[in-house]
C-alpha positions as CSV (number, residue, x, y, z in Angstrom):
1,M,22.2,-7.1,19.9
2,I,18.7,-8.5,20.1
3,G,18.8,-11.4,22.5
4,F,15.6,-13.3,21.6
5,M,14.0,-14.2,18.3
6,P,10.7,-16.1,18.7
7,E,9.4,-18.3,16.0
8,I,7.1,-16.6,13.5
9,Y,3.5,-17.8,13.7
10,P,1.3,-19.1,10.8
11,D,-0.1,-16.2,8.7
12,E,1.7,-13.6,10.9
13,L,2.7,-10.2,9.6
14,V,6.4,-9.5,9.8
15,Y,5.4,-6.3,11.6
16,S,3.7,-8.4,14.2
17,W,6.8,-10.6,14.6
18,F,8.9,-7.5,15.2
19,C,6.4,-6.4,17.8
20,R,6.8,-9.7,19.7
21,I,10.6,-9.6,19.4
22,F,10.5,-6.2,21.0
23,V,8.3,-7.4,23.9
24,H,10.2,-10.6,24.6
25,S,13.7,-9.0,24.3
26,G,13.0,-6.7,27.2
27,Y,13.6,-3.3,25.6
28,P,12.3,-0.4,27.7
29,T,10.8,1.4,24.7
30,S,10.0,0.6,21.1
31,K,12.3,3.5,20.1
32,A,15.3,1.7,21.6
33,F,14.4,-1.5,19.8
34,L,13.8,0.2,16.5
35,G,17.3,1.7,16.9
36,E,18.8,-1.8,16.5
37,L,16.2,-3.1,14.1
38,L,16.1,-0.4,11.4
39,F,18.8,1.1,9.2
40,N,18.7,4.3,11.1
41,R,16.5,6.1,13.6
42,H,14.7,8.1,10.8
43,C,13.1,4.9,9.3
44,N,9.6,4.0,10.2
45,P,8.6,0.4,10.8
46,S,6.6,-1.1,7.9
47,K,3.1,-2.5,8.5
48,E,2.8,-4.3,5.2
49,F,6.4,-5.1,4.3
50,V,9.7,-5.8,6.1
51,G,11.1,-2.3,6.0
52,H,14.6,-0.9,5.9
53,L,16.6,-3.1,8.2
54,N,19.9,-2.6,9.9
55,P,22.4,-4.8,7.9
56,E,23.4,-6.7,11.1
57,M,19.8,-7.4,12.0
58,E,19.0,-8.5,8.4
59,Q,21.9,-10.9,8.5
60,E,20.7,-12.3,11.8
61,I,17.2,-12.8,10.4
62,R,18.5,-14.5,7.3
63,Q,20.2,-17.1,9.4
64,I,16.7,-18.1,10.7
65,Y,14.4,-17.4,7.8
66,P,15.2,-16.8,4.1
67,M,14.2,-13.2,3.3
68,E,12.1,-14.4,0.3
69,E,10.1,-16.6,2.6
70,L,9.3,-13.7,4.9
71,V,8.3,-11.4,2.0
72,L,6.2,-14.1,0.2
73,E,4.5,-15.6,3.3
74,H,4.5,-12.9,5.9
75,T,4.0,-9.6,4.1
76,M,1.3,-8.2,1.9
77,F,3.3,-8.8,-1.2
78,P,0.7,-11.1,-2.7
79,Q,-1.9,-8.4,-2.5
80,Y,0.1,-6.0,-4.7
81,A,2.1,-8.4,-6.9
82,R,-0.3,-11.3,-7.6
83,F,-1.5,-10.1,-11.0
84,I,1.4,-8.0,-12.3
85,G,3.6,-9.3,-15.1
86,P,6.2,-11.9,-14.3
87,E,9.2,-9.7,-14.9
88,N,7.8,-6.9,-12.8
89,K,7.0,-9.5,-10.1
90,K,10.5,-10.9,-10.1
91,N,12.0,-7.5,-10.0
92,A,9.8,-6.5,-7.1
93,L,10.7,-9.6,-5.1
94,H,14.4,-9.1,-5.8
95,R,14.4,-5.4,-4.7
96,L,12.4,-6.2,-1.5
97,T,14.8,-9.0,-0.5
98,N,18.1,-7.4,-1.5
99,G,18.6,-4.1,0.4
100,F,15.7,-1.8,0.7
101,C,13.1,-0.4,-1.8
102,D,10.0,1.6,-0.9
103,A,7.0,-0.6,-2.1
104,H,5.4,2.5,-3.5
105,H,8.1,2.5,-6.2
106,L,7.2,-1.0,-7.2
107,F,3.4,-1.2,-7.0
108,S,0.4,1.0,-7.4
109,I,-0.7,1.4,-3.8
110,L,-3.9,3.5,-3.6
111,P,-5.2,5.3,-0.5
112,R,-7.2,3.2,1.9
113,N,-10.9,3.2,2.1
114,E,-12.7,4.0,5.4
115,G,-12.9,0.3,6.2
116,D,-9.2,-0.3,6.0
117,Q,-7.7,2.5,8.0
118,Y,-6.8,0.3,11.0
119,L,-5.3,-3.1,11.5
120,K,-8.1,-5.7,11.6
121,Y,-8.6,-8.7,13.9
122,C,-10.9,-11.6,14.6
123,P,-12.2,-11.8,18.3
124,L,-12.2,-15.5,18.1
125,C,-8.7,-15.7,16.7
126,I,-7.5,-13.8,19.7
127,V,-8.9,-16.4,22.1
128,E,-7.5,-19.2,20.0
129,D,-4.1,-17.7,19.6
130,R,-3.8,-17.1,23.3
131,E,-4.8,-20.7,24.0
132,I,-2.3,-22.2,21.5
133,Y,0.6,-19.7,21.5
134,G,0.1,-17.8,24.8
135,E,-0.4,-14.5,23.0
136,A,-2.3,-12.8,20.2
137,Y,-0.7,-11.6,17.0
138,W,-1.6,-9.7,13.8
139,H,-2.9,-12.0,11.1
140,R,-1.8,-11.2,7.6
141,T,-4.9,-12.3,5.7
142,H,-7.1,-10.2,8.0
143,Q,-5.3,-7.1,6.5
144,I,-6.3,-7.8,2.9
145,R,-8.1,-4.8,1.5
146,N,-11.9,-5.1,1.5
147,M,-11.6,-8.3,3.7
148,P,-14.6,-8.2,6.0
149,V,-14.7,-11.7,7.5
150,C,-12.5,-14.2,9.3
151,T,-13.1,-17.2,7.1
152,K,-12.1,-19.6,9.7
153,H,-14.6,-18.5,12.3
154,K,-17.2,-17.0,9.9
155,C,-17.5,-13.9,12.0
156,R,-16.8,-10.2,11.2
157,L,-13.4,-8.7,11.5
158,E,-13.1,-5.7,13.9
159,N,-11.1,-2.6,13.5
160,S,-8.4,-2.1,16.1
161,S,-7.1,1.3,17.3
162,V,-3.7,0.7,15.5
163,A,-3.4,2.6,12.3
164,A,-2.7,0.4,9.2
165,R,-0.6,3.1,7.5
166,S,3.1,2.5,8.1
167,S,3.9,6.2,8.0
168,Q,1.6,6.9,10.9
169,S,3.4,4.7,13.4
170,F,6.6,5.4,15.1
171,I,6.1,2.8,17.8
172,L,5.5,-1.0,17.7
173,E,2.1,-2.0,18.9
174,P,1.8,-5.8,19.7
175,A,-1.6,-7.3,19.2
176,E,-1.4,-8.9,22.7
177,M,-1.3,-5.4,24.2
178,A,-3.5,-3.6,21.8
179,L,-6.4,-6.0,21.6
180,E,-9.0,-7.0,24.1
181,E,-11.5,-9.9,23.9
182,R,-14.9,-8.9,22.7
183,Q,-18.1,-10.6,21.5
184,A,-17.8,-11.9,17.9
185,R,-20.4,-10.7,15.4
186,N,-21.8,-13.7,13.6
187,D,-24.2,-12.0,11.2
188,V,-22.2,-13.0,8.1
189,I,-24.3,-14.1,5.2
190,P,-23.1,-17.1,3.1
191,L,-22.2,-15.0,0.0
192,E,-20.1,-12.7,2.1
193,W,-18.1,-15.6,3.5
194,E,-17.7,-17.2,0.1
195,F,-16.2,-14.0,-1.4
196,A,-13.9,-13.6,1.6
197,S,-12.8,-17.2,1.2
198,Y,-12.2,-16.6,-2.5
199,M,-10.0,-13.6,-1.8
200,E,-8.1,-15.5,0.9
201,E,-7.5,-18.6,-1.4
202,I,-6.1,-16.4,-4.1
203,F,-4.0,-14.4,-1.7
204,Q,-2.5,-17.5,0.0
205,E,-1.7,-19.4,-3.2
206,P,2.1,-19.9,-3.6
207,M,3.3,-17.1,-5.9
208,S,3.9,-18.1,-9.5
209,F,6.7,-16.3,-11.5
210,G,5.9,-18.1,-14.7
211,G,4.5,-16.6,-17.9
212,N,0.7,-16.8,-17.2
213,P,-1.5,-14.9,-19.7
214,P,-2.3,-11.3,-18.8
215,I,-5.1,-11.0,-16.2
216,S,-7.2,-9.1,-18.7
217,A,-7.1,-12.2,-21.0
218,I,-8.2,-14.5,-18.2
219,L,-11.1,-12.2,-17.3
220,Y,-12.1,-11.9,-21.0
221,A,-12.2,-15.7,-21.2
222,G,-14.5,-15.7,-18.1
223,M,-16.9,-13.3,-19.9
224,E,-17.3,-15.7,-22.9
225,G,-20.9,-17.0,-23.1
226,T,-22.2,-14.3,-20.8
227,K,-24.3,-11.2,-21.6
228,Y,-21.3,-9.1,-20.9
229,L,-19.6,-10.1,-24.1
230,K,-21.2,-9.9,-27.6
231,S,-21.6,-13.1,-29.5
232,T,-18.9,-12.0,-31.9
233,G,-16.4,-11.9,-29.0
234,R,-15.2,-8.5,-30.0
235,V,-17.3,-6.2,-27.9
236,R,-17.5,-6.0,-24.1
237,N,-20.5,-4.5,-22.4
238,T,-18.7,-2.9,-19.5
239,Q,-21.6,-0.8,-18.4
240,L,-23.9,-3.8,-17.9
241,L,-21.1,-5.6,-16.1
242,A,-20.5,-2.7,-13.8
243,D,-24.2,-2.3,-13.0
244,G,-24.5,-5.9,-12.2
245,M,-21.5,-5.9,-9.9
246,Q,-22.8,-2.8,-8.0
247,D,-26.0,-4.6,-7.2
248,Y,-24.3,-7.9,-6.4
249,F,-21.6,-6.6,-4.0
250,K,-23.9,-4.2,-2.1
251,E,-25.5,-7.3,-0.6
252,I,-22.2,-8.3,1.0
253,H,-21.2,-4.9,2.5
254,I,-18.1,-4.4,0.3
255,K,-16.7,-0.9,1.0
256,D,-15.0,-0.4,-2.3
257,I,-17.1,-1.8,-5.2
258,A,-15.3,-1.6,-8.5
259,S,-16.5,1.3,-10.7
260,I,-17.0,1.1,-14.4
261,Y,-13.7,3.0,-14.9
262,Q,-11.8,0.6,-12.8
263,I,-13.4,-2.4,-14.5
264,Q,-12.7,-0.9,-18.0
265,R,-9.0,-0.3,-17.2
266,T,-8.7,-3.8,-15.8
267,L,-10.3,-5.5,-18.8
268,S,-8.1,-3.4,-21.1
269,G,-4.9,-4.5,-19.2
270,Q,-4.2,-1.0,-17.7
271,R,-4.4,-2.1,-14.1
272,T,-4.1,-5.2,-12.0
273,D,-5.4,-4.3,-8.5
274,F,-6.1,-7.4,-6.4
275,S,-9.5,-6.1,-5.1
276,I,-10.8,-5.1,-8.6
277,V,-9.6,-8.4,-10.2
278,T,-11.1,-10.6,-7.5
279,Q,-14.4,-8.8,-7.6
280,I,-14.7,-9.2,-11.4
281,A,-13.6,-12.8,-11.3
282,F,-15.9,-13.8,-8.4
283,F,-18.9,-12.1,-10.1
284,L,-18.2,-13.9,-13.3
285,G,-17.9,-17.2,-11.5
286,I,-14.3,-17.9,-12.4
287,P,-12.9,-20.5,-9.9
288,A,-9.9,-19.4,-7.9
289,H,-7.8,-22.2,-9.5
290,G,-8.9,-21.0,-13.0
291,L,-7.8,-17.5,-12.2
292,L,-4.4,-18.6,-10.9
293,H,-3.7,-21.4,-13.3
294,P,-5.5,-20.6,-16.5
295,R,-5.4,-22.6,-19.7
296,L,-5.9,-20.2,-22.6
297,S,-5.0,-20.7,-26.2
298,K,-3.1,-18.1,-28.2
299,E,-6.4,-17.4,-30.0
300,Q,-8.2,-16.6,-26.8
301,I,-5.4,-14.2,-25.7
302,Q,-5.4,-12.5,-29.1
303,K,-9.2,-12.1,-28.9
304,S,-9.0,-10.4,-25.6
305,Q,-6.5,-7.9,-27.1
306,D,-8.7,-7.2,-30.0
307,A,-11.9,-6.8,-27.9
308,R,-13.3,-3.4,-27.3
309,C,-16.1,-1.6,-25.6
310,P,-19.1,-0.2,-27.5
311,K,-18.6,3.5,-28.1
312,G,-21.3,4.4,-25.5
313,D,-19.6,2.1,-23.0
314,I,-16.2,3.8,-23.0
315,P,-15.8,6.2,-20.0
316,E,-16.5,9.5,-21.8
317,D,-18.4,11.1,-18.9
318,W,-15.3,12.9,-17.8
319,N,-17.3,14.9,-15.2
320,Q,-18.3,11.7,-13.4
321,Y,-14.8,10.3,-13.7
322,D,-13.3,13.5,-12.5
323,E,-15.7,13.5,-9.5
324,E,-15.0,9.8,-8.7
325,M,-11.2,10.2,-8.8
326,L,-11.1,13.5,-6.9
327,P,-10.9,12.1,-3.3
328,I,-8.2,9.6,-4.4
329,F,-6.2,12.5,-5.9
330,Q,-6.7,14.6,-2.8
331,Q,-5.5,11.8,-0.4
332,T,-2.6,10.9,-2.6
333,A,-1.4,14.4,-3.2
334,K,-1.6,15.2,0.5
335,G,0.3,12.0,1.3
336,I,3.1,13.0,-1.1
337,Y,3.2,16.6,0.1
338,Q,3.4,15.6,3.8
339,G,5.8,12.7,3.2
340,K,3.4,9.9,4.1
341,L,4.4,8.0,1.0
342,D,8.1,8.3,1.9
343,G,9.6,5.7,4.2
344,M,11.3,8.5,6.2
345,G,8.4,10.9,6.3
346,R,10.3,13.5,4.3
347,P,8.0,16.1,2.6
348,G,7.7,15.3,-1.1
349,R,7.2,17.5,-4.2
350,V,3.9,16.8,-5.9
351,T,4.4,16.6,-9.7
352,E,2.1,15.5,-12.4
353,R,4.1,12.4,-13.2
354,L,4.5,11.3,-9.6
355,L,0.8,11.9,-8.7
356,C,-0.5,10.1,-11.8
357,R,1.8,7.2,-11.2
358,A,0.7,6.9,-7.6
359,V,-3.1,6.9,-8.5
360,G,-2.5,4.7,-11.6
361,I,-3.7,6.9,-14.5
362,S,-2.0,8.3,-17.6
363,P,-1.1,12.1,-17.3
364,H,-2.9,12.9,-20.5
365,R,-6.2,12.2,-18.9
366,L,-5.8,15.2,-16.6
367,G,-6.7,17.4,-19.5
368,N,-10.3,16.2,-19.2
369,M,-10.3,16.3,-15.3
370,P,-10.4,19.9,-14.1
371,K,-11.1,19.1,-10.5
372,C,-8.2,16.6,-10.2
373,R,-6.0,19.0,-12.2
374,G,-7.0,21.6,-9.5
375,V,-5.6,19.3,-6.8
376,L,-2.3,19.1,-8.6
377,E,-2.2,22.9,-9.0
378,K,-2.9,23.3,-5.3
379,Y,0.1,21.3,-4.3
380,E,2.5,22.3,-7.1
381,E,5.6,24.1,-5.8
382,S,9.1,25.0,-7.0
383,Y,12.1,22.9,-6.1
384,E,13.3,25.7,-3.9
385,E,10.1,25.8,-1.8
386,N,10.2,22.0,-1.5
387,W,13.8,22.2,-0.3
388,A,12.7,24.8,2.3
389,R,9.9,22.5,3.6
390,R,12.3,19.6,3.9
391,L,14.8,21.8,5.8
392,V,12.0,22.9,8.2
393,W,10.8,19.3,8.7
394,A,14.3,17.9,9.2
395,Y,15.3,20.7,11.7
396,G,12.1,20.2,13.8
397,K,12.7,16.4,13.8
398,L,16.3,16.8,14.8
399,K,15.5,19.3,17.6
400,V,13.2,16.7,19.2
401,E,15.5,13.7,18.7
402,K,18.9,15.2,19.6
403,E,17.7,17.3,22.5
404,G,20.6,19.6,21.9
405,K,22.6,21.4,19.3
406,V,21.8,20.6,15.6
407,Y,24.7,20.6,13.2
408,W,24.6,21.3,9.5
409,S,25.8,17.7,8.8
410,D,22.7,16.4,10.6
411,L,20.4,18.8,8.7
412,R,22.0,17.9,5.4
413,R,21.7,14.1,6.0
414,V,18.1,14.1,7.2
415,S,16.7,16.7,4.8
416,G,18.6,15.4,1.8
417,V,19.2,19.0,0.7
418,K,22.8,20.0,-0.2
419,R,24.2,23.3,1.0
420,E,24.1,25.0,-2.4
421,R,20.4,24.1,-2.8
422,A,19.7,25.1,0.8
423,G,21.0,28.6,0.1
424,K,18.5,28.9,-2.7
425,A,15.7,27.7,-0.4
426,L,16.3,30.4,2.3
427,P,13.9,33.0,0.9
428,Y,11.1,30.4,1.2
429,L,11.7,29.6,4.9
430,K,9.5,32.5,6.1
431,G,6.3,30.8,4.8
432,H,7.0,27.4,6.5
433,A,8.9,28.2,9.7
434,G,8.6,30.6,12.6
435,R,11.0,33.5,12.8
436,G,13.2,31.8,15.4
437,M,13.4,28.5,13.6
438,G,14.0,30.3,10.2
439,E,16.9,32.2,11.7
440,E,18.5,29.1,13.2
441,I,18.2,27.2,9.9
442,T,19.6,30.1,8.0
443,A,22.6,30.3,10.4
444,L,23.3,26.6,9.8
445,V,23.1,26.9,6.0
446,L,25.4,30.0,5.9
447,E,27.8,28.6,8.5
448,G,31.2,28.0,6.8
449,K,29.9,29.1,3.4
450,Q,32.4,30.9,1.4
451,P,31.4,34.5,0.3
452,G,30.7,35.2,-3.3
């Protein structure tokens, strides 16, 4: 059993808390600690959420902190759930606090941009944390996508060497050990700090599960009286809005500025990404309180639903859209294929439905996107070939972990492939395993199998 459970710090990620429990409990390796923390040794720790806990460990945690409190106040839940519908929000919280559910099945989580590949930190927060708490820790608000600034100290956030992706980490990396003090960069312009503060205020606001109007209606109301909405209130000028936002946010070094397609889909109620919504709202001058606690009439909500874009403003330049979405499709398809979107790391089968859901577009759009369609075709495979890849992956994993003989029961459990299906996968092993490994897997699959 874990002997010491320190108090969780303000704005601390649960992942950071687990890192400190590991250090203070005296475990020789993070692998040994994770063996008690997680449901089984094949689960990876989660950077943004709680992860799949051992039932005994979960019960021990619940005696100290309510699981809902941990999810709402110490994970990245507000970033993904803030603007989704109330029923989806309630369902997501329920599934994350009762048992285990991969967050990718609950939210649209897009690939990270180049500025969000690693956990971020503030050099001055490190100094302050060590003075107050005796150690540094990973701050939750620093990890918000597109967050460039520590709002408290008005300095730039720095990238650590610790990968932000959960699937890339099999060890716990405490901030106290991973970070070194360095000179803070104070070249933050006022507008940059204001936008960072705006995102943080919205992120930190206690989560509402009531029936607020759709975020598209709130943004529509914010466009009233501006040049981005015709005087009739029925036509949005999305192109003009997108151009204005591009020029505006380039001044404050935002890595991912919302494109016209992302803006159009947000205004039409098809997406609710935190980063896109906050960019539009901040640009339109909607106060954070107005975004979170809107007062809209039924007429305003209906108007937003009736509004449209002028014909020339609808994203019909499919070549440009195809080009823009290509890197997202490539990263997402690769992540599914390699198992990086799976909590266990098990290779996935890339299908049209799964890929489109992961990137947040409707499958029918692919008919107009030959480059993105090509990504899907590149990764498409039969069930049998996918089963073969899962067997090879599981066998290699078990050979390292068990350091001895691998049994069929182990291979079945880790790969998730039943013996009947494994038999059909055998012809595909050659393309994914060396001769020796292929023969060993074949022997395990055929072992004890009845002839005929």
